N, C-alpha and C positions, 0 to 999 in steps of 0.2 A: 504494500500500500504506500502510495506517495504522500508525502507531507511537505507542504510549502513552508520553508524556513525563512527565506529572504526573497524579496522582490526588488528589482532594480529597473530604473528608467533613466535614459539619457534625454534631457530636455534642452531644447534650444529656445532662448528667449532674448530678443533684441541683440542678436549676434553673439551671445555668450552661451556657453554650455554648462549645464549643471547635472551632476550625477545624484540621483535620489535613490537611496537604499532604505527599504523598509524591513526591519527585523520583525517578522510576523509573530514570532513566539513571545518576544518581550514588548510588542506593540510600541516600537520606537522608530523614528525616522532620522536619518542623517543625510545632509545635503552638502555637497562640496563642488566648487567650481572646477571645471576641467578645461585645459587649454585646447584650442582647435587642433593643434599638432597631434595631441594624444587621441583625439576623436578620429582623426584621419588614419591613425595607425591601428585603430581598434580591430578591423578585420584581420590584419596581419597577426596581431596578438592572439586573437581567438583561434586562428588556424594553427599557430605554434602550440598553443595550449592543447588543442584537440590532438595534434600529432604526438604530443608527449603522453597524454592520458588515454588515447585510443578513442575510437568513434563511440558516440552515444546516439541513441535513437532521437530522431528529430521530434520536436514538440510543436504543437500548433500554437498559434497566437492566442493570448488570453483575451 
């Protein structure tokens, strides 16, 4: 059985990016600014992470 622990969103607002992470278990939210250069590298980072950890089943959009 799956249990959601964290939920994350990357939000763009007025040309800036924010990472919003919700800790579902503790019912807390953390928000931090993210530079555009990091946002642009996100697909590369995710690919590298997947190659190290192995493939996981694709999930639908919530």
